[in-house]
Every structure is written in C-alpha cells, then in structure tokens.
NUBAKE-809759 format. One record per residue (C-alpha): x, y, z. Coordinates in steps of 0.001 Angstrom, whole numbers, always signed. Example, Ala and Ser with C-alpha at 12.3 -4.5 7.8 and 13.67 -1.06 7.14 Angstrom:
+12300;-4500;+7800
+13670;-1060;+7140
***
This chain:
+78156;+183842;+28776
+77102;+187379;+29728
+74247;+187881;+32179
+72714;+190500;+34463
+73190;+190217;+38215
+72594;+192222;+41399
+76054;+192879;+42817
+76976;+194056;+46309
+79923;+196367;+45594
+80252;+197785;+49135
+78717;+197051;+52517
+75599;+199136;+53341
+75324;+200193;+49686
+72439;+199529;+47273
+72859;+196521;+45006
+73968;+197372;+41483
+72532;+195663;+38422
+75654;+194846;+36432
+76567;+192780;+33395
+78877;+189952;+34435
+80335;+186901;+32734
+79445;+183448;+34023
+81549;+180423;+33104
+80406;+177158;+31582
+79832;+174408;+34166
+82981;+172442;+34989
+83099;+168730;+35801
+80322;+167866;+38253
+78649;+171278;+37933
+75296;+172498;+36630
+74337;+175871;+35151
+70792;+176844;+36106
+68697;+179561;+34524
+67177;+181260;+37554
+63407;+181697;+37408
+62664;+182849;+40978
+64686;+183856;+44029
+63349;+184784;+47453
+64767;+187737;+49373
+65880;+186459;+52785
+67061;+188100;+55986
+70439;+186456;+55389
+70830;+188590;+52262
+70282;+191701;+54402
+72939;+190561;+56867
+75364;+190243;+53962
+74556;+193780;+52809
+75165;+195046;+56349
+78510;+193257;+56643
+77154;+190953;+59367
+77183;+187674;+57461
+79784;+185091;+58553
+80117;+183898;+54939
+80731;+187210;+53172
+84229;+188620;+53490
+84854;+191472;+51079
+82605;+192751;+48257
+81953;+192457;+45397
+79472;+189625;+45879
+76402;+188466;+43984
+73648;+187970;+46548
+70668;+185616;+46574
+70419;+181950;+47537
+66754;+180895;+47919
+66109;+179889;+44319
+64664;+177620;+41660
+65065;+177423;+37905
+65714;+175348;+34791
+68901;+173406;+34055
+70540;+175158;+31099
+73667;+173007;+30740
+75708;+170452;+32679
+79380;+169630;+33025
+80966;+166254;+32410
+80072;+163533;+34887
+76667;+164990;+35833
+74035;+162255;+35785
+71184;+163248;+38138
+69888;+166201;+36089
+69864;+167199;+32420
+69127;+170360;+30422
+65459;+171271;+30673
+64946;+169788;+34152
+63298;+172016;+36744
+65272;+172215;+39988
+65452;+173814;+43407
+68965;+174942;+44315
+69625;+173686;+47836
+71760;+175675;+50269
+74075;+172722;+50685
+75235;+169785;+48608
+76415;+166991;+50901
+79349;+164951;+49659
+77812;+161698;+50953
+81229;+160334;+51958
+82460;+162212;+55045
+81890;+161134;+58640
+78858;+163421;+59100
+77200;+162265;+55886
+77835;+158659;+56858
+75919;+159287;+60074
+73037;+160923;+58179
+73950;+164436;+59378
+74110;+165846;+55855
+73751;+169446;+57046
+77086;+169066;+58864
+78959;+167783;+55813
+82719;+168269;+56111
+83529;+167229;+52544
+86394;+169079;+50867
+84070;+171292;+48789
+81598;+172197;+51546
+83369;+175153;+53181
+84596;+176692;+49918
+81038;+176572;+48588
+79618;+178296;+51671
+82268;+181003;+51402
+81343;+181826;+47816
+82082;+178765;+45732
+84609;+178265;+42994
+85202;+181453;+40986
+82697;+181125;+38160
+81709;+184772;+37664
+83804;+187765;+36621
+82955;+191447;+36882
+85095;+193886;+34926
+87663;+191113;+34496
+87902;+190344;+38234
+86585;+187218;+39982
+83360;+187799;+41921
+82088;+185499;+44671
+78499;+184314;+45028
+76518;+184200;+48266
+76598;+180625;+49665
+78103;+179577;+46344
+74836;+180377;+44535
+74307;+184088;+43818
+70719;+183755;+42579
+69989;+187476;+42173
+71183;+186816;+38653
+69949;+185306;+35432
+72093;+182163;+35861
+73957;+180290;+38594
+76622;+177577;+38373
+76471;+175135;+41298
+77719;+171630;+42186
+75415;+168817;+41039
+74415;+167723;+44602
+72847;+171151;+45188
+70295;+170586;+42401
+67066;+168905;+43524
+64772;+168003;+40649
+61080;+168955;+40877
+58035;+168436;+38671
+57599;+170751;+35711
+54122;+171787;+36841
+55353;+173189;+40160
+55477;+177026;+40228
+58993;+178427;+40544
+58000;+181271;+42902
+56643;+178792;+45443
+59380;+176193;+44958
+62228;+178649;+45538
+60934;+179271;+49070
+61504;+175627;+49958
+65260;+176101;+49566
+65696;+178256;+52669
+62776;+179760;+54591
+60478;+176740;+54428
+63011;+173965;+54994
+64610;+175941;+57834
+61319;+176512;+59661
+59625;+173179;+59026
+62908;+171302;+59486
+63438;+172887;+62906
+60180;+171272;+64000
+60353;+167896;+62250
+64106;+167215;+62065
+65576;+169034;+65067
+62979;+169137;+67848
+60955;+166206;+66461
+57766;+167635;+67928
+55227;+164866;+68648
+51457;+165077;+68128
+49645;+166856;+70942
+52602;+169046;+71946
+52424;+172699;+72974
+54635;+175086;+71014
+55871;+178686;+71197
+57166;+180446;+68065
+58911;+183787;+68577
+59366;+185936;+65478
+56731;+185550;+62774
+58590;+186558;+59628
+59171;+184215;+56700
+61005;+181573;+58749
+58801;+181822;+61848
+55650;+181340;+59780
+57159;+178116;+58484
+57949;+176976;+62006
+54229;+177423;+62634
+53394;+175417;+59516
+55797;+172734;+60698
+54090;+172619;+64095
+50741;+172164;+62362
+52179;+169303;+60267
+53546;+167709;+63457
+50100;+167777;+65080
+50788;+170319;+67833
+47559;+171210;+69631
+48609;+174598;+71010
+50765;+176974;+68956
+51544;+180325;+70568
+52925;+182957;+68168
+54823;+185947;+69573
+56057;+189047;+67776
+56318;+192803;+68300
+54276;+193575;+65157
+50516;+193035;+65166
+50468;+192579;+61383
+52776;+189564;+61675
+50600;+188064;+64392
+47598;+188167;+62080
+49656;+186256;+59506
+50690;+183775;+62191
+47041;+182993;+62933
+46408;+182555;+59213
+49178;+179936;+59105
+47891;+177956;+62071
+48798;+179679;+65362
+46132;+179051;+67997
+47187;+182051;+70122
+48990;+185308;+69302
+50710;+187633;+71780
+52531;+190946;+71436
+55860;+189943;+72924
+56903;+191631;+76177
+57443;+189234;+79096
+57303;+185905;+77268
+57549;+183529;+80257
+54622;+185256;+81968
+52589;+185599;+78773
+53064;+181953;+77866
+52302;+180741;+81391
+48939;+182495;+81230
+48101;+180398;+78170
+49898;+177139;+78970
+50283;+176541;+82689
+53927;+175793;+83526
+55237;+176602;+80052
+55261;+175024;+76614
+56845;+171747;+75586
+58785;+173325;+72699
+59937;+176883;+71964
+61431;+178148;+68709
+63224;+181484;+68405
+63311;+182741;+64826
+64656;+186210;+65701
+68347;+185477;+66236
+68397;+187894;+69208
+70200;+186389;+72256
+67922;+188089;+74796
+64821;+186827;+73011
+66237;+183304;+72923
+66754;+183436;+76690
+63109;+184460;+77175
+61887;+181680;+74902
+63974;+179202;+76901
+62436;+180449;+80151
+58945;+179979;+78684
+59315;+176180;+78477
+58230;+173721;+81124
+60737;+171470;+82943
+61990;+168964;+80387
+61083;+171330;+77561
+63131;+171992;+74437
+64141;+175324;+72895
+65512;+175570;+69355
+67467;+178595;+68096
+66296;+178904;+64487
+67342;+182476;+63648
+71056;+183112;+63195
+72471;+185273;+66027
+75134;+187947;+65624
+78587;+186440;+65964
+80284;+186835;+69327
+77201;+187912;+71317
+76835;+185967;+74595
+73509;+184895;+76091
+72718;+184801;+79798
+70652;+181884;+81090
+69270;+181053;+84502
+71205;+177825;+85076
+68454;+176641;+87412
+66189;+176404;+84382
+68758;+174298;+82542
+69122;+172065;+85589
+65424;+171166;+85303
+66226;+168937;+82299
+65468;+171651;+79755
+67311;+171418;+76440
+68710;+174238;+74291
+69456;+173339;+70678
+70665;+175017;+67517
+69993;+174252;+63887
+71532;+174973;+60514
+68919;+175284;+57796
+66513;+172950;+59596
+69172;+170205;+59665
+67942;+169308;+56192
+69002;+166563;+53831
+68120;+168339;+50556
+67276;+165304;+48415
+65078;+163902;+51191
+63411;+167016;+52566
+62842;+169285;+49568
+60838;+166708;+47555
+58839;+165930;+50711
+58019;+169613;+51186
+57099;+169982;+47511
+54708;+167055;+47920
+53166;+168621;+51032
+52600;+171801;+49011
+51015;+169848;+46157
+48633;+168155;+48623
+47616;+171493;+50127
+49337;+170898;+53471
+51807;+173789;+53058
+50584;+177257;+52084
+53445;+178739;+50090
+51422;+181157;+47989
+50280;+183110;+51047
+53931;+183519;+52055
+54602;+185575;+48930
+53660;+189181;+49576
+55044;+190507;+46296
+56860;+189480;+43143
+59334;+191966;+41664
+61734;+191954;+38683
+65510;+192017;+39159
+65611;+195739;+38386
+63612;+196358;+41582
+65797;+194265;+43863
+66619;+197253;+46088
+62897;+197881;+46611
+62574;+194236;+47600
+65435;+194568;+50087
+63861;+197699;+51572
+60496;+195980;+52034
+62085;+193018;+53811
+64074;+195382;+56023
+60922;+197321;+56930
+59135;+194110;+57883
+56186;+194875;+55617
+56354;+191548;+53754
+56437;+187870;+54635
+58512;+187048;+51562
+59383;+188964;+48408
+60318;+186916;+45356
+62474;+188186;+42508
+61098;+186708;+39287
+62828;+186366;+35919
***
C-alpha cells in the first residue's frame, strides 16, 4: 500500500513529505490508519541526531499517536478492523522476567529492543527499507505495529486528545503515580513546564499534593503551569533557595522534566532530607552530573523513569477515563492542530517553545 509520510533523510534537515510503501501486517501485527500524532521533544532529538534510538536516516518520525485499525495479521485477537486505538510506546511481551515482576516498561522480550530501534522493516522508500521511530513512525498515514502496542479506546474519544496519552501524558502522570508514588498532602516541585512537565503537574493534582511549585525560564509556560494546577510559579534561577522560601526545608518530591544534568542537580538539592527526585526528561547521553554527596547521605533518593514506568493496557485506559471524567485537561494541552504538509512548521514551533503540544491531524 502506498502512503504519504514525513521522512527524516538527513540529520538537521527539514522533514520531507514522501510517498512510501507500507507492508501488510504480518503475524501478530496490526496496521493502523493514523488520525492524530503529537509532536514531541523526542522527535526533535531524532532530527538533531541526539536520539539513542535513531542510527542513520532515512527514518519516519512520530510516535505519540492514535488511529483506527485498518487490518490485522493472523493470530491477532485483541483488536479488529474499525477499532479505535492508542499506539503505546512499548508492547510488553508478558513472559520475560521483568514482565513477570510487573515491570512492563523494562520488558526484555526478544522483540522489545528491535522495536525501539525502528521495528521490523515494514516501509520502503525508493525501494530501500526505511526504519520508523520507536517502531511506530506516526508522521504518516498508516503504521504497522505489534498487537501488544495497540490499546483499544472508545469510539467517542477524540483522537487529538487520545494521542497525547501515548507519550507526554503517561510519562508525566506516570512519573508521579507509578514512580514516585506521591501521597496525598505532599509538597512537589516540577522543573520544566512543557508538554511533559504540565502532565507531571496534572499527576500531582491527581495524587492530592497540596503544594505544587512550578519552575521554568519562560513566563508563558509558568502561566500554563498555574492553569494546570501549580500553586506557585517561579522563574528558575537558584532553585534550592527559591523553593526553600516557599516550602521551608525543601519539598517532598521534585521532578525534572528538562533532561539537563545541572537542572536535575538543582532539583535534587531543593528536596528536604528523605525527599525523592525523579528524572523525567531524557538527558543527553554521556553527560555526567555532579551531586553534593552530603545531600544523598541525608536519605534523599534519586530516581529515573522510562515513559512513566507505564503498563500500557493498565495505564492508558485509566488516563482515558480520567479525561472522560474531567480530571485530566488534554484539550488545553493542544496549542495547535496542523496537517501533515505543515509538519516542519510544527517542529519549528515546538523547538521555539511557543506551544505546549502541536498535533498533526489526518
């Protein structure tokens, strides 16, 4: 089948809208007609050659997506043509040691790594195999993915909102609920108030945090943070001092959504003894971070997370239900909706920091 897709043909270059051929789904696979795909900071890292899962172009970018099942391969039983689905960033095998322990985000099944690195070759460009970002490649009219990556949703749910659950929302909310397990009444710091950071704030609200301090270097993002539930907003400079002026001794939980090692160290220093810091943003590979070991000695914890440590078939339906009940504001996250032909405008807007989330709609 021929389709249109946004292809990264060289690092640092604009995406090219090209006609490519996508294969029929093989055994255990599903072909999804993409209806909406969010533009994420991870896509920008791939364009800049800084993604750990993109080796050499060409690549079809996009991963935060939702759509309609167009066809299924043999053996697929959980979805059928016509079903509406979110495409999860991972599809746990359910059989490996990590899955057996409930750590589905750390699946070591035989298909997990190949999928992350681009998936089985299902797309060809000019007769040559083309990889897809995180095995999805949703800046395209269709995607072929393994069955476990398809999470069925109700047909009344809007695709532009549902696609956000696949990455930005589950990463931010999951960092709060799954990783840190923030209890009611806690005090929280969120550094970096882009698409993921705003969802950390929403997660803190869901958890019942009483004080939520948002920090960023852009005043516009701080206004958004307050809209999503932050009780305090600070222009980030000296975070430990700024936080101490609001919460004596430091916060219980800090979340760094920037992926900048120096910022993570400041967030860590802004917690009280016994506090927990979660690195939510992905840092550049090979960059060390300096910590005052005296702070660590005071029973503080430093944690990482991968996509909010999510179990897709548990967490994505839960988040969709929270949206349906009005407990998650996904519509306010969407600053603009653009067609595939304007994908480079979307990338530019995300890079400039002028949007919370841009969604490519089909």
